[in-house]
MARKEMI-798961 format. One record per residue (C-alpha): residue number from 1; x, y, z. Coordinates in steps of 0.001 Angstrom, whole numbers. Last residue first. Example, Ala and Ser with C-alpha at 12.3 -4.5 7.8 and 13.67 -1.06 7.14 Angstrom:
BEGIN
{2; {13670; -1060; 7140}}
{1; {12300; -4500; 7800}}
This chain:
BEGIN
{229; {45303; 63535; 26875}}
{228; {42375; 61176; 27172}}
{227; {39659; 62355; 29640}}
{226; {38041; 59852; 31947}}
{225; {38984; 56242; 32767}}
{224; {35579; 54570; 32625}}
{223; {33791; 56190; 29687}}
{222; {37092; 56851; 27941}}
{221; {37361; 60404; 26573}}
{220; {38908; 62370; 23684}}
{219; {38811; 59901; 20782}}
{218; {39459; 61638; 17507}}
{217; {36861; 62296; 14741}}
{216; {38186; 63653; 11474}}
{215; {36750; 66174; 11762}}
{214; {35889; 66507; 15392}}
{213; {34693; 64384; 18328}}
{212; {35023; 60976; 19774}}
{211; {33745; 59589; 23156}}
{210; {34736; 56040; 23924}}
{209; {32996; 53158; 25746}}
{208; {33730; 50475; 23050}}
{207; {36150; 51165; 20298}}
{206; {35720; 53659; 17418}}
{205; {36641; 52402; 13992}}
{204; {38136; 54949; 11585}}
{203; {36922; 57815; 9454}}
{202; {34212; 59231; 11755}}
{201; {33300; 62747; 10731}}
{200; {31970; 64748; 13723}}
{199; {29177; 67229; 13424}}
{198; {27791; 66522; 16886}}
{197; {29961; 64269; 18970}}
{196; {30128; 60499; 18608}}
{195; {29415; 58695; 21866}}
{194; {30370; 55068; 22649}}
{193; {28100; 52740; 24602}}
{192; {29222; 49705; 22529}}
{191; {31685; 50428; 19747}}
{190; {31089; 52346; 16488}}
{189; {32257; 50385; 13396}}
{188; {33360; 51633; 10032}}
{187; {32505; 50123; 6636}}
{186; {31514; 53239; 4904}}
{185; {32090; 56723; 6463}}
{184; {30341; 57748; 9642}}
{183; {28830; 61282; 9486}}
{182; {27713; 63428; 12420}}
{181; {24933; 65908; 11847}}
{180; {23471; 65581; 15362}}
{179; {25463; 63154; 17521}}
{178; {25695; 59367; 17197}}
{177; {24956; 57575; 20431}}
{176; {26033; 54038; 21079}}
{175; {23923; 51847; 23329}}
{174; {24649; 48486; 21659}}
{173; {26917; 48528; 18614}}
{172; {26760; 50619; 15443}}
{171; {28073; 48872; 12356}}
{170; {28406; 50779; 9090}}
{169; {28004; 48892; 5760}}
{168; {26954; 51907; 3715}}
{167; {27004; 55493; 5051}}
{166; {25583; 56346; 8449}}
{165; {24330; 59952; 8460}}
{164; {23225; 61983; 11543}}
{163; {20666; 64704; 10637}}
{162; {18868; 64525; 14011}}
{161; {20502; 62211; 16492}}
{160; {20968; 58458; 15915}}
{159; {20303; 56725; 19173}}
{158; {21202; 53126; 19785}}
{157; {19404; 51074; 22489}}
{156; {19790; 47709; 20535}}
{155; {22176; 47091; 17669}}
{154; {22421; 49025; 14461}}
{153; {23620; 47264; 11286}}
{152; {24132; 49113; 8038}}
{151; {23675; 47215; 4751}}
{150; {22356; 50191; 2770}}
{149; {22354; 53675; 4315}}
{148; {20906; 54796; 7714}}
{147; {20061; 58484; 7307}}
{146; {18904; 60791; 10097}}
{145; {16258; 63517; 9158}}
{144; {14550; 63485; 12504}}
{143; {15772; 60785; 14858}}
{142; {16422; 57108; 14394}}
{141; {15892; 55898; 17949}}
{140; {16623; 52276; 18928}}
{139; {14610; 50231; 21356}}
{138; {15351; 46947; 19660}}
{137; {17768; 46692; 16778}}
{136; {17874; 48264; 13216}}
{135; {19074; 46185; 10288}}
{134; {19790; 47779; 6918}}
{133; {19087; 45604; 3929}}
{132; {18128; 48478; 1663}}
{131; {17972; 51988; 3072}}
{130; {16585; 53562; 6210}}
{129; {15736; 57259; 5750}}
{128; {14540; 59771; 8369}}
{127; {12265; 62535; 7089}}
{126; {10088; 62337; 10186}}
{125; {11118; 60030; 13042}}
{124; {11851; 56355; 13345}}
{123; {10954; 54785; 16728}}
{122; {12153; 51332; 17932}}
{121; {10399; 49243; 20584}}
{120; {10331; 46164; 18292}}
{119; {13092; 45434; 15745}}
{118; {13297; 46858; 12200}}
{117; {14626; 44907; 9258}}
{116; {15103; 46861; 5979}}
{115; {14152; 44987; 2784}}
{114; {11041; 47093; 2050}}
{113; {13280; 50200; 2296}}
{112; {12060; 52839; 4830}}
{111; {11399; 56468; 4048}}
{110; {10057; 58579; 6918}}
{109; {7245; 61105; 6392}}
{108; {4637; 58650; 7760}}
{107; {6556; 58468; 10979}}
{106; {7492; 54937; 12053}}
{105; {6559; 53565; 15418}}
{104; {7356; 50045; 16572}}
{103; {5192; 49056; 19552}}
{102; {6376; 46798; 22324}}
{101; {4259; 43924; 23798}}
{100; {5729; 41357; 21283}}
{99; {9156; 41721; 22836}}
{98; {7932; 40519; 26197}}
{97; {7789; 43166; 28925}}
{96; {10263; 43007; 31822}}
{95; {9392; 46663; 32763}}
{94; {12543; 47247; 34886}}
{93; {14862; 45869; 32219}}
{92; {13291; 48092; 29630}}
{91; {13531; 51021; 32018}}
{90; {17221; 50366; 32487}}
{89; {17799; 50219; 28718}}
{88; {16014; 53555; 28106}}
{87; {18049; 55139; 30893}}
{86; {21267; 53963; 29238}}
{85; {20158; 55269; 25856}}
{84; {18935; 58824; 26889}}
{83; {16112; 59722; 24518}}
{82; {13284; 58355; 26604}}
{81; {9913; 57424; 25089}}
{80; {9915; 53774; 26013}}
{79; {7118; 52296; 23870}}
{78; {4227; 49994; 24908}}
{77; {1507; 48232; 22943}}
{76; {-2045; 47918; 24329}}
{75; {-4088; 44682; 24048}}
{74; {-3459; 43744; 27669}}
{73; {-5221; 46984; 28823}}
{72; {-6332; 46481; 32473}}
{71; {-3639; 43843; 33304}}
{70; {-854; 45851; 31606}}
{69; {-2114; 48931; 33414}}
{68; {-1836; 47176; 36729}}
{67; {1726; 46220; 35994}}
{66; {2624; 49726; 34759}}
{65; {1262; 51450; 37885}}
{64; {4845; 51875; 39348}}
{63; {5784; 53933; 36176}}
{62; {3972; 56948; 37761}}
{61; {768; 58299; 36269}}
{60; {-886; 60190; 33368}}
{59; {-3963; 58584; 31665}}
{58; {-4953; 60089; 28354}}
{57; {-8706; 60577; 27544}}
{56; {-8215; 64358; 27173}}
{55; {-6809; 64464; 30676}}
{54; {-6774; 61623; 33173}}
{53; {-4846; 61801; 36438}}
{52; {-2820; 59420; 38423}}
{51; {-649; 60077; 41410}}
{50; {2900; 61164; 42067}}
{49; {3743; 61974; 38517}}
{48; {7421; 62812; 37985}}
{47; {7974; 59029; 37869}}
{46; {6672; 58938; 34345}}
{45; {3873; 57056; 32597}}
{44; {1964; 58351; 29595}}
{43; {-1366; 56579; 28797}}
{42; {-3920; 55968; 26047}}
{41; {-2266; 57349; 22926}}
{40; {-4382; 56118; 20026}}
{39; {-2924; 54879; 16686}}
{38; {-5130; 54410; 13666}}
{37; {-5110; 58103; 12573}}
{36; {-1248; 58027; 12707}}
{35; {43; 61603; 12795}}
{34; {-1085; 61806; 16445}}
{33; {1300; 59039; 17329}}
{32; {4139; 61009; 15863}}
{31; {3101; 64116; 17830}}
{30; {3293; 61983; 20959}}
{29; {6713; 60709; 19872}}
{28; {7938; 64230; 19645}}
{27; {6593; 65091; 23126}}
{26; {8237; 61912; 24469}}
{25; {11649; 63095; 23335}}
{24; {11152; 66334; 25292}}
{23; {10206; 64621; 28530}}
{22; {7191; 62561; 29574}}
{21; {8604; 58999; 29688}}
{20; {7067; 55520; 29287}}
{19; {4447; 55715; 26567}}
{18; {1350; 53533; 26258}}
{17; {-143; 53001; 22754}}
{16; {-3501; 51635; 21825}}
{15; {-3642; 50237; 18239}}
{14; {-6192; 50289; 15502}}
{13; {-4847; 47960; 12789}}
{12; {-3269; 49582; 9702}}
{11; {-8; 50150; 11705}}
{10; {562; 46391; 12000}}
{9; {194; 45747; 8326}}
{8; {2692; 48488; 7639}}
{7; {5080; 46836; 10132}}
{6; {4688; 43534; 8354}}
{5; {5508; 45077; 5035}}
{4; {8592; 46760; 6572}}
{3; {10213; 43551; 7646}}
{2; {10196; 42618; 11276}}
{1; {13133; 41260; 13282}}
């Protein structure tokens, strides 16, 4: 993991960025890159593009050209700009990039504790807050205005939607998605690939592969078995 001071040193060196994904989440990340005068967006790869085209000095093309692009621009850093957790994981497996090849992007309007630890491939959006001794895993999204309080631990491929709040000592396991405006009270755990609905209040641990909604949040669906009556 990287401490904030190392991330700040990284962002003060001119850096070329390649994005994978051209959807809505990518648009927000493109704006984030533009907010950093020392970051340059050089390419956007998405399978919606059948061929390659260059507009405004940005290359657009299919993901299949990624290997050639890595050879042409070995100094570039990559970021998977896809909001859906499982898809983001599959793309990471497909790319087989080393950890050092991924960018970590933090919006200038985010607030990050110097003691927070942030892994590569993660993006932190405007007005998000990451407090003391929090740990944020690889390829995680902390979206606009989300709050990660002290001593929280987020694994890889997590997505905190806008306005979500994790209070102190919360654990969020791999691939979990916390909906917009949801709150998880102190010390609770969200299992792997679970989904917390928008506006929910999580007052007990949520096991792996579950969907929970409401105030307080109750489990309504198992990822593999379907609806829970």
